[in-house]
N, C-alpha and C positions, 0 to 999 in steps of 0.2 A: 339368529331372527331375535326377535322384539318377539316375546311373550307376555301377555298380563298375570299378573299374578294377582293374589290376595287383594279383595278390595278396590280393585281397579289400578292399583300399581304395577309400571312394567317391573318387570324382574328383568335381573342382570343378568345374563346369559340363556342358555340355556335350562328349560323346565326341572325343574329339580326333580322330578319323577323319571329324566331324560337317563338314559345310560350314557357314559363316561370314555373318553377313549381308554383301551387297557392299560390299567395299572396295578403295580402290584403295592402299594403301598394304603393300607387301609381309610387314608384322610381320601383319597382318590375314590371312593367307592359308592355307588351310586346311592347321594342322599335320599328319604324318606318325602313322600308327596307331602308336605308342609300343608297344603291349599283344602287338602281336606279334612286333617288334624293338629289344628295349629297349636301351638302350648297356648297356656290361656297368659295371662297379666301377670300374677304372680310370678309364674315360674322363667317369664322373663325378666322379670324386676330379679327375683333369687340370682337368676346364672348372670346378668351382667353385675349386679352387685360382686358375688363371688370372684369374677373376671377384674374387676377394679379393685377389689381389696387384694388378691392377688398382684395386681398390677408393677411388681415390681420392676424396673427395667422398661415401662410402658406397657400401655394395657395391648397392645397391637398384639404382642407376645401373647397372652393370654385369652384375646377373643379367639383369634382363629385356631386356640387350641380347644376352646369350649366349645366353637359354632362348629367345627370340623370336625377335628379329632375324637371330643366326646360325647356331645349332644349329635352330632352328625347332622345339621341342620344344613348346612352346605355342603358340597362338594369342594374341594383345592381349590379349581378351575373358576367355580360361580364366586367365592369370597375374594380370589385375587381380580373376578371381574367389579363385584361390589366394591371391593377397595379400591379398584382405581378411578372407579368412578367419583366417591367420597375423596380420595385425591384430589382433585380435579376441580371439586367445589370448593367455593370458600367456609373458614372458619376450621375448626380442628377435624385431623381427617376421622379418629376414631368416632368421633360426636357425629359426624356424617354417618359415619355407620350403623350406631345406634339406630338413626333413625330411620333411613330408609330401612333397615332389617327390620326394624317391628314396626314400624307401616306398610311394610309389604305381608307380614304374616295378622297383624294386627287390625290394620290402618293407625286412624293418629292414635287412640290408647294405647297401640302398644309402640308405638313411636315415644310416649312418654313412660311409657313404665318400662322399658330398653333407659333411654334416661336418664331417671329416677336413679333405676339399681346404679348404673357407672358413676353417677356423677355424685346424689344425695351419700352414702359412706365415707368415700376420700372425705366430702368435704369437710365432715362432719372431723374428722381423723388429725387432717390438715391447719382445724383453727386449733384446735390442742398444741398439736406439733409446733404450730407457727409461735406460742405464750410460751412453752417450753425455748425455743431455742431462741427469741427475745431474752431470753432472760439466762440463759447457760452457753450461747451459741459462742462465745470469746474462748470456752474451753478448747485447749489446742487438741488433745487424744478426740475429742466429738471432731474436729476439721476432717482429721487422719483416715475416722471413720468411713466418712460422710465421700472422701476422694474414693477408700476404695468401695465404696457402694456405685458410684459413678462408672469405675472400671468393669464392674459387674454389670451395671446397664447397659451396657455399649455393644458387648460382650452377648447376652440375650436377645436384642438388636438383631446383632451380624446375625444368629440363629436364626430368626424367625425369617430377614431376608432370604437365607441360604431355601427357608423349606415352604417360601412362596416360590423360588424359581425352581422347584422340583418339578412342574409339569411341565414348563416349557422343557428341561430338561428330558425328562421321560416322550415326547411328544417330538424331540430334535428339533425343535420351532427354532432354526438357524438367524430365520431373516429377524422375530421376537430376540432373539437373544442379541444381535447386531443394534438394533432398534437399543436395546438396553447398555448395553456397555456405552452407544454413542452419549448416551443424552448422561451418562455417571462421568463421562470426561467431562464434556462440556459442564457439565456444572459445578462438580467435584474436583476436575485439575485444572481446566480455563478458567473455574471460576467466572463463567458467564451469567449473566442475567438469570432465575427463574423464568419470571415471566415470559423473556423473549424466545427460552430453550421453549419453552410447552406450546407457545405460538406457533413454530414451527414442529416442535415434534407431534404435536396431536395430529394435526393434518396428515402429515407423511405416515403415521401409523395407520390411519385410518388406509388412505388410497391403498398398503399396498395391505392391510387385512384384506379390501374390498376385492382387491386382485387376487391375491390368492386365493379368496374363498370363490370368484365368478373362475376360476381356472378350472381349480378342484370340480367345479360344477361341470 
């Protein structure tokens, strides 16, 4: 059931102070009630700056680790639900996540602080790296190094995908896993167009979730 978060923003999933289903992992522990004492703007900026600067392999890996495991601002389920919402919105997923998360805690200033921390430091670094690559990019050793970095990045992304799947396995949510596998096969194996798959998968997922919750009630 949708609840109202800080500054009138709807929160993704259950309230932050609501107990989650039993789970032995630290990430699934109940998150603190941030509506009473949300982190200040500087804390948000620094936290997302650290995530972006450590974002080897994609910031999503480090965003989940920082938000769920380190700061415990969200539970694993809440992060998955919020990221799912951001995944279906236009624009980069992790950027959408910073706006939704920051505004949920501190309104528009919070969204700006989180976004600035995410984008600011890497932008400065990439300007410098781009200048260096423009001058030394033809060096063969550098090309081999970048190929190795790409392999490591893929490994990190797969790792965070499995971490995000953990709550589904813990709850033994067979229907959700079947929907996930079906979408993966449609897009990754059959190479069907992403918009078409989403237009079919989203209504089906919503209908199944509604039916399951209705039966459980």
